[in-house]
DSSP file (Angstrom, degrees, kcal/mol; ACC not computed):
  #  RESIDUE AA STRUCTURE BP1 BP2  ACC     N-H-->O    O-->H-N    N-H-->O    O-->H-N    TCO  KAPPA ALPHA  PHI   PSI    X-CA   Y-CA   Z-CA
    1    1 A X              0   0    0      0, 0.0     2,-0.1     0, 0.0    90,-0.1   0.000 360.0 360.0 360.0 136.9   12.6  -37.2  -73.3
    2    2 A X        -     0   0    0      1,-0.1     2,-0.2    89,-0.0     0, 0.0  -0.425 360.0 -86.8 -76.2 161.4   13.5  -34.6  -70.7
    3    3 A X        +     0   0    0     -2,-0.1     2,-0.3     1,-0.0    -1,-0.1  -0.438  61.4 159.3 -67.5 128.4   13.4  -35.5  -67.1
    4    4 A X        -     0   0    0     -2,-0.2     2,-0.3    -3,-0.1    86,-0.1  -0.799  48.7 -67.8-139.6 179.9    9.9  -35.0  -65.6
    5    5 A X    >>  -     0   0    0     -2,-0.3     4,-1.5     1,-0.1     3,-0.8  -0.582  44.2-124.8 -74.4 138.2    8.0  -36.2  -62.7
    6    6 A X  H >> S+     0   0    0      1,-0.3     4,-2.7    -2,-0.3     3,-1.0   0.912 110.0  54.0 -46.5 -54.9    7.1  -39.9  -62.9
    7    7 A X  H 3> S+     0   0    0      1,-0.3     4,-2.2     2,-0.2    -1,-0.3   0.817 108.5  50.7 -57.3 -31.8    3.3  -39.2  -62.6
    8    8 A X  H <> S+     0   0    0     -3,-0.8     4,-1.5     2,-0.2    -1,-0.3   0.798 108.4  49.5 -72.7 -26.0    3.5  -36.8  -65.5
    9    9 A X  H <X S+     0   0    0     -4,-1.5     4,-2.5    -3,-1.0    -2,-0.2   0.920 111.6  49.4 -75.5 -44.5    5.2  -39.2  -67.7
   10   10 A X  H  X S+     0   0    0     -4,-2.7     4,-2.8     1,-0.2    -2,-0.2   0.959 110.4  52.7 -56.7 -48.3    2.6  -41.9  -66.8
   11   11 A X  H  X S+     0   0    0     -4,-2.2     4,-2.3    -5,-0.3    -1,-0.2   0.876 108.9  49.3 -56.3 -39.6   -0.2  -39.4  -67.5
   12   12 A X  H  X S+     0   0    0     -4,-1.5     4,-3.2     2,-0.2    -1,-0.2   0.931 109.2  50.2 -64.0 -48.4    1.2  -38.6  -70.9
   13   13 A X  H  X S+     0   0    0     -4,-2.5     4,-2.7     1,-0.2     5,-0.2   0.876 110.4  51.8 -50.0 -42.5    1.5  -42.3  -71.8
   14   14 A X  H  X S+     0   0    0     -4,-2.8     4,-2.4    -5,-0.2    -2,-0.2   0.947 110.7  47.9 -62.3 -50.9   -2.2  -42.6  -70.7
   15   15 A X  H  X S+     0   0    0     -4,-2.3     4,-0.5     1,-0.2    -2,-0.2   0.939 115.8  43.9 -54.9 -50.4   -3.2  -39.7  -73.0
   16   16 A X  H >< S+     0   0    0     -4,-3.2     3,-0.6     1,-0.2    -2,-0.2   0.930 119.0  41.0 -65.3 -40.4   -1.3  -41.1  -76.0
   17   17 A X  H >< S+     0   0    0     -4,-2.7     3,-2.0     1,-0.2    -1,-0.2   0.869 103.8  62.8 -72.8 -37.3   -2.4  -44.7  -75.6
   18   18 A X  H 3< S+     0   0    0     -4,-2.4    -1,-0.2     1,-0.3     5,-0.2   0.597  89.4  72.9 -73.6  -8.7   -6.0  -44.2  -74.8
   19   19 A X  T << S+     0   0    0     -3,-0.6    -1,-0.3    -4,-0.5     2,-0.2   0.695  84.6  87.6 -72.1 -15.5   -6.5  -42.6  -78.3
   20   20 A X  S X  S-     0   0    0     -3,-2.0     3,-1.5    -4,-0.2     2,-0.0  -0.470  95.3 -95.3 -82.9 150.9   -6.2  -46.0  -79.7
   21   21 A X  T 3  S+     0   0    0      1,-0.2    -1,-0.1    -2,-0.2     3,-0.1  -0.421 105.7  12.8 -70.4 143.5   -9.2  -48.3  -80.0
   22   22 A X  T 3  S+     0   0    0      1,-0.2    15,-1.5    -4,-0.1     2,-0.5   0.615  95.8 118.0  66.6  17.6   -9.8  -50.8  -77.2
   23   23 A X  E <   +A   36   0A   0     -3,-1.5     2,-0.3    -5,-0.2    -1,-0.2  -0.967  36.0 158.1-112.9 130.7   -7.3  -49.0  -74.7
   24   24 A X  E     -A   35   0A   0     11,-2.5    11,-2.8    -2,-0.5     2,-0.2  -0.946  44.6 -92.7-141.9 164.8   -8.9  -47.7  -71.6
   25   25 A X  E     +A   34   0A   0     -2,-0.3     9,-0.3     9,-0.2     2,-0.2  -0.586  54.2 155.7 -71.3 139.5   -7.9  -46.7  -68.0
   26   26 A X  E     -A   33   0A   0      7,-2.7     7,-2.6    -2,-0.2     2,-0.4  -0.772  36.1 -99.2-146.5-162.7   -8.2  -49.4  -65.5
   27   27 A X  E     -A   32   0A   0      5,-0.2     2,-0.4    -2,-0.2     5,-0.2  -0.967  19.0-173.9-130.1 143.6   -6.9  -50.6  -62.2
   28   28 A X  E >  S-A   31   0A   0      3,-2.5     3,-1.7    -2,-0.4    16,-0.0  -0.965  86.2 -18.7-138.4 117.9   -4.3  -53.1  -61.2
   29   29 A X  T 3  S-     0   0    0     -2,-0.4     3,-0.1     1,-0.3    -1,-0.1   0.941 128.1 -55.4  46.3  52.4   -4.0  -53.8  -57.4
   30   30 A X  T 3  S+     0   0    0      1,-0.2     2,-0.4    15,-0.0    -1,-0.3   0.605 115.8 115.6  59.6  13.1   -5.8  -50.3  -56.8
   31   31 A X  E <  S-A   28   0A   0     -3,-1.7    -3,-2.5    14,-0.1    -1,-0.2  -0.861  77.7 -97.5-109.6 147.7   -3.3  -48.5  -58.9
   32   32 A X  E     +A   27   0A   0     -2,-0.4    12,-2.4    12,-0.2     2,-0.3  -0.366  55.5 164.2 -65.1 142.3   -4.1  -46.7  -62.2
   33   33 A X  E     -AB  26  43A   0     -7,-2.6    -7,-2.7    10,-0.3     2,-0.4  -0.875  37.7-109.8-147.7 174.4   -3.3  -48.8  -65.2
   34   34 A X  E     -AB  25  42A   0      8,-2.5     7,-2.3    -2,-0.3     8,-1.0  -0.930  30.5-161.3-117.2 138.1   -3.9  -49.2  -68.9
   35   35 A X  E     -AB  24  40A   0    -11,-2.8   -11,-2.5    -2,-0.4     2,-0.4  -0.953  10.5-163.2-125.8 141.0   -6.1  -52.1  -70.4
   36   36 A X  E >  S-AB  23  39A   0      3,-1.8     3,-1.4    -2,-0.4   -13,-0.2  -1.000  87.2 -10.9-116.3 120.1   -6.4  -53.6  -73.8
   37   37 A X  T 3  S-     0   0    0    -15,-1.5    -1,-0.1    -2,-0.4   -14,-0.1   0.893 132.1 -55.9  54.6  40.9   -9.4  -55.6  -74.3
   38   38 A X  T 3  S+     0   0    0    -16,-0.3     2,-0.5     1,-0.2    -1,-0.3   0.623 115.4 113.5  68.0  15.8  -10.1  -55.5  -70.6
   39   39 A X  E <   -B   36   0A   0     -3,-1.4    -3,-1.8   -13,-0.0    -1,-0.2  -0.960  67.7-123.6-119.5 126.3   -6.8  -56.9  -69.7
   40   40 A X  E     +B   35   0A   0     -2,-0.5    -5,-0.2    -5,-0.2     3,-0.1  -0.381  33.3 165.5 -66.7 131.8   -4.1  -54.8  -67.9
   41   41 A X  E     +     0   0A   0     -7,-2.3    11,-2.6     1,-0.4     2,-0.3   0.514  68.9  13.3-122.4 -12.7   -0.6  -54.5  -69.6
   42   42 A X  E     +BC  34  51A   0     -8,-1.0    -8,-2.5     9,-0.2    -1,-0.4  -0.971  59.9 174.0-153.3 149.3    0.8  -51.5  -67.6
   43   43 A X  E     -BC  33  50A   0      7,-2.2     7,-3.1    -2,-0.3     2,-0.4  -0.979  25.4-123.5-153.9 166.9    0.2  -49.7  -64.5
   44   44 A X  E     + C   0  49A   0    -12,-2.4     2,-0.3    -2,-0.3   -12,-0.2  -0.906  32.2 161.3-112.2 130.1    1.7  -46.9  -62.2
   45   45 A X  E >   - C   0  48A   0      3,-3.0     3,-0.9    -2,-0.4   -14,-0.1  -0.897  64.1 -14.4-157.2 119.4    2.4  -47.5  -58.5
   46   46 A X  T 3  S-     0   0    0     -2,-0.3     3,-0.1     1,-0.3    -1,-0.0   0.924 125.3 -49.6  55.4  54.2    4.8  -45.5  -56.1
   47   47 A X  T 3  S+     0   0    0      1,-0.2     2,-0.3    39,-0.1    -1,-0.3   0.628 122.8  96.9  66.0  18.1    6.7  -43.6  -58.7
   48   48 A X  E <   -C   45   0A   0     -3,-0.9    -3,-3.0    38,-0.1     2,-0.4  -0.950  64.5-135.7-133.7 153.2    7.4  -46.8  -60.7
   49   49 A X  E     -CD  44  85A   0     36,-2.1    36,-3.7    -2,-0.3     2,-0.4  -0.855  11.3-152.9-108.4 145.8    5.7  -48.4  -63.7
   50   50 A X  E     -CD  43  84A   0     -7,-3.1    -7,-2.2    -2,-0.4     2,-0.4  -0.972  13.8-170.4-116.0 133.1    4.9  -52.1  -64.1
   51   51 A X  E     -CD  42  83A   0     32,-2.4    32,-2.7    -2,-0.4     2,-1.0  -0.953  26.6-134.3-127.5 144.4    4.7  -53.7  -67.5
   52   52 A X  E     + D   0  82A   0    -11,-2.6    30,-0.2    -2,-0.4    51,-0.2  -0.830  45.3 150.3 -95.6 102.3    3.5  -57.1  -68.6
   53   53 A X        -     0   0    0     28,-2.2    29,-0.2    -2,-1.0    -1,-0.2   0.467  51.7-108.0-118.8  -3.0    6.4  -57.9  -71.0
   54   54 A X    >   -     0   0    0     27,-1.8     3,-0.9     1,-0.1    27,-0.2  -0.008  29.7 -83.7  95.2 157.8    6.6  -61.6  -70.9
   55   55 A X  T 3  S+     0   0    0      1,-0.3    -1,-0.1    25,-0.1    26,-0.1   0.771 124.7  58.9 -74.3 -21.4    9.1  -64.1  -69.4
   56   56 A X  T 3  S+     0   0    0     -3,-0.1    -1,-0.3     2,-0.1     2,-0.1   0.530  75.2 119.6 -87.0  -2.2   11.3  -63.8  -72.5
   57   57 A X    <   -     0   0    0     -3,-0.9     2,-0.7    -4,-0.1    -4,-0.1  -0.429  54.8-149.5 -63.2 124.8   11.8  -60.1  -72.1
   58   58 A X        -     0   0    0      1,-0.2     3,-0.4    -2,-0.1     4,-0.3  -0.859  11.8-172.0-106.3 104.1   15.6  -59.3  -71.7
   59   59 A X  S > >S+     0   0    0     -2,-0.7     5,-2.7     1,-0.2     3,-0.8   0.717  81.9  62.0 -67.7 -19.2   15.9  -56.1  -69.5
   60   60 A X  G > 5S+     0   0    0      1,-0.2     3,-2.4     3,-0.2    -1,-0.2   0.927  95.2  60.5 -68.2 -44.4   19.7  -55.9  -70.2
   61   61 A X  G 3 5S+     0   0    0     -3,-0.4    -1,-0.2     1,-0.3    -2,-0.2   0.612 108.8  44.0 -64.1 -10.3   19.2  -55.5  -73.8
   62   62 A X  G < 5S-     0   0    0     -3,-0.8    -1,-0.3    -4,-0.3    -2,-0.2   0.296 117.1-114.3-106.7  -2.2   17.2  -52.3  -73.0
   63   63 A X  T < 5 +     0   0    0     -3,-2.4     2,-0.6     1,-0.2    -3,-0.2   0.790  58.7 161.4  72.2  28.1   19.9  -51.2  -70.5
   64   64 A X      < +     0   0    0     -5,-2.7    -1,-0.2     1,-0.2     3,-0.1  -0.677  11.7 152.2 -89.2 125.3   17.5  -51.5  -67.6
   65   65 A X        +     0   0    0     -2,-0.6     2,-2.1     1,-0.2    -1,-0.2   0.728  61.0  67.2-113.3 -47.6   19.1  -51.7  -64.2
   66   66 A X  S    S+     0   0    0     20,-0.1    20,-2.7     2,-0.0     2,-0.3  -0.537  82.7 115.4 -78.5  76.5   16.5  -50.4  -61.7
   67   67 A X  E     +E   85   0A   0     -2,-2.1     2,-0.3    18,-0.2    18,-0.2  -0.924  35.0 171.9-144.4 164.2   14.1  -53.2  -62.2
   68   68 A X  E     -E   84   0A   0     16,-1.5    16,-3.5    -2,-0.3    -2,-0.0  -0.957  39.3 -86.0-171.1 157.4   12.5  -56.1  -60.3
   69   69 A X  E     -E   83   0A   0     -2,-0.3     2,-0.8    14,-0.2    14,-0.2  -0.326  47.9-105.3 -65.3 150.7    9.8  -58.8  -60.6
   70   70 A X  E     +E   79   0A   0     12,-0.9     9,-3.3     9,-0.5     2,-0.3  -0.727  50.2 165.9 -80.0 111.6    6.2  -57.9  -59.6
   71   71 A X        +     0   0    0     -2,-0.8     7,-0.1     7,-0.3    -1,-0.1  -0.656   8.7 156.2-132.7  79.1    5.9  -59.6  -56.3
   72   72 A X        +     0   0    0     -2,-0.3     2,-0.4     5,-0.1    -1,-0.1   0.710  56.1  73.0 -79.8 -22.7    2.7  -58.3  -54.5
   73   73 A X        -     0   0    0      4,-0.2     3,-0.5     1,-0.1     0, 0.0  -0.777  65.1-150.7-104.8 135.0    2.1  -61.3  -52.3
   74   74 A X  S    S+     0   0    0     -2,-0.4    -1,-0.1     1,-0.2    -2,-0.0   0.859  98.9  34.0 -67.9 -37.4    4.2  -62.4  -49.2
   75   75 A X  S    S+     0   0    0      2,-0.1     2,-0.3     0, 0.0    -1,-0.2   0.309 110.3  68.4-106.0  12.0    3.5  -66.1  -49.6
   76   76 A X  S    S-     0   0    0     -3,-0.5    -3,-0.1     1,-0.1     3,-0.1  -0.870  84.1-106.0-126.3 163.1    3.3  -66.5  -53.4
   77   77 A X        -     0   0    0     -2,-0.3    -4,-0.2     1,-0.2    -5,-0.1  -0.267  52.9 -72.8 -79.5 171.4    6.0  -66.2  -55.9
   78   78 A X        -     0   0    0     -7,-0.1     2,-0.4     1,-0.1    -7,-0.3  -0.210  55.6 -97.0 -62.8 157.1    6.3  -63.2  -58.3
   79   79 A X  E >   - E   0  70A   0     -9,-3.3     3,-1.1    -3,-0.1    -9,-0.5  -0.626  46.4-112.9 -78.5 132.2    3.7  -62.8  -61.1
   80   80 A X  E 3  S+     0   0A   0     -2,-0.4   -25,-0.1     1,-0.2   -26,-0.1  -0.393  93.2  12.1 -65.3 131.9    5.3  -64.2  -64.3
   81   81 A X  E 3  S+     0   0A   0      1,-0.3   -28,-2.2   -27,-0.2   -27,-1.8   0.558  94.8 119.5  77.6  12.3    6.0  -61.8  -67.1
   82   82 A X  E <   -D   52   0A   0     -3,-1.1   -12,-0.9   -30,-0.2     2,-0.4  -0.894  40.2-173.1-108.0 132.7    5.6  -58.7  -65.0
   83   83 A X  E     -DE  51  69A   0    -32,-2.7   -32,-2.4    -2,-0.4     2,-0.5  -0.996  15.1-146.5-135.5 131.7    8.6  -56.3  -64.6
   84   84 A X  E     -DE  50  68A   0    -16,-3.5   -16,-1.5    -2,-0.4     2,-0.5  -0.843  17.3-163.8 -91.0 126.6    8.7  -53.3  -62.3
   85   85 A X  E     -DE  49  67A   0    -36,-3.7   -36,-2.1    -2,-0.5   -18,-0.2  -0.969  12.0-133.7-121.4 126.2   10.7  -50.5  -63.8
   86   86 A X    >   -     0   0    0    -20,-2.7     3,-1.7    -2,-0.5   -38,-0.1  -0.065  26.4 -99.0 -74.8 173.5   11.9  -47.7  -61.6
   87   87 A X  G >  S+     0   0    0      1,-0.3     3,-2.7   -40,-0.2     4,-0.2   0.770 113.3  74.6 -63.2 -32.7   11.8  -43.9  -62.2
   88   88 A X  G 3  S+     0   0    0      1,-0.3    -1,-0.3     2,-0.1     3,-0.2   0.642 100.7  44.7 -61.1 -15.0   15.4  -43.8  -63.2
   89   89 A X  G X> S+     0   0    0     -3,-1.7     3,-2.7   -23,-0.2     4,-0.6   0.075  73.4 125.4-109.6  18.0   14.3  -45.4  -66.5
   90   90 A X  G X4  +     0   0    0     -3,-2.7     3,-0.7     1,-0.3     4,-0.4   0.727  64.8  66.0 -54.5 -26.6   11.3  -43.1  -67.0
   91   91 A X  G 34 S+     0   0    0      1,-0.2    -1,-0.3    -4,-0.2     4,-0.2   0.684 104.3  46.6 -69.1 -16.6   12.5  -42.1  -70.5
   92   92 A X  G <> S+     0   0    0     -3,-2.7     4,-2.9     1,-0.1     5,-0.3   0.533  85.3  91.8 -94.4 -10.4   11.9  -45.7  -71.6
   93   93 A X  H <X S+     0   0    0     -3,-0.7     4,-2.1    -4,-0.6     5,-0.2   0.848  82.6  52.6 -59.6 -36.3    8.5  -46.1  -70.1
   94   94 A X  H  > S+     0   0    0     -4,-0.4     4,-1.8     2,-0.2    -1,-0.2   0.903 113.3  46.1 -66.9 -36.0    6.6  -44.9  -73.3
   95   95 A X  H  > S+     0   0    0     -3,-0.2     4,-2.7    -4,-0.2    -2,-0.2   0.915 112.9  49.1 -75.3 -31.4    8.5  -47.5  -75.4
   96   96 A X  H  X S+     0   0    0     -4,-2.9     4,-2.3     1,-0.2    -1,-0.2   0.807 108.8  52.8 -79.2 -19.4    8.0  -50.2  -72.9
   97   97 A X  H  X S+     0   0    0     -4,-2.1     4,-1.9    -5,-0.3    -1,-0.2   0.858 109.3  50.1 -66.2 -34.4    4.3  -49.4  -72.7
   98   98 A X  H  X S+     0   0    0     -4,-1.8     4,-2.7     2,-0.2    -2,-0.2   0.933 111.4  47.8 -62.6 -49.9    4.2  -49.8  -76.4
   99   99 A X  H  X S+     0   0    0     -4,-2.7     4,-2.3     1,-0.2     5,-0.3   0.922 110.7  51.7 -63.4 -42.9    6.0  -53.1  -76.3
  100  100 A X  H  X S+     0   0    0     -4,-2.3     4,-1.9     1,-0.2    -1,-0.2   0.916 111.5  47.7 -57.7 -41.5    3.6  -54.3  -73.5
  101  101 A X  H  X S+     0   0    0     -4,-1.9     4,-2.1     2,-0.2    -2,-0.2   0.903 110.6  50.3 -66.7 -41.1    0.7  -53.4  -75.5
  102  102 A X  H  X S+     0   0    0     -4,-2.7     4,-0.7     1,-0.2    -1,-0.2   0.861 113.3  46.6 -66.1 -32.1    2.1  -55.1  -78.7
  103  103 A X  H  X S+     0   0    0     -4,-2.3     4,-1.1     1,-0.2     3,-0.3   0.833 110.3  52.9 -73.8 -34.9    2.7  -58.2  -76.7
  104  104 A X  H  X S+     0   0    0     -4,-1.9     4,-1.8    -5,-0.3     3,-0.4   0.896 103.5  57.1 -62.3 -40.5   -0.7  -58.0  -75.1
  105  105 A X  H  < S+     0   0    0     -4,-2.1    -1,-0.2     1,-0.2    -2,-0.2   0.733 101.7  58.0 -65.6 -26.4   -2.2  -57.8  -78.6
  106  106 A X  H  < S+     0   0    0     -4,-0.7    -1,-0.2    -3,-0.3    -2,-0.2   0.778 112.0  38.5 -71.6 -32.7   -0.5  -61.2  -79.5
  107  107 A X  H  <        0   0    0     -4,-1.1    -2,-0.2    -3,-0.4    -1,-0.2   0.718 360.0 360.0 -94.8 -19.1   -2.2  -63.1  -76.7
  108  108 A X     <        0   0    0     -4,-1.8    -1,-0.2   -69,-0.0    -2,-0.1   0.553 360.0 360.0 -88.8 360.0   -5.8  -61.5  -76.7
């Protein structure tokens, strides 16, 4: 995928995935996200995407380096299974969104 603006890539992911049954736009921490059966599996915030990939996901096997845990609270630990992926990996966001969706389907 050619280099694009992160917002445009998120918008295209949204267009592609919301064509599937049970996937709708939603919010996660006031940011636009994607929901399957009313549960968020990915969202966009500050030029980054965050995915619910599970605690067993191995970022190194995907070559992801600009990553971090989702840690929105000052006094609580990071949210388990959530990974923030920076814009330097925006070419992988569509595949990561698909993976997050597939993993969500397994638990819902």
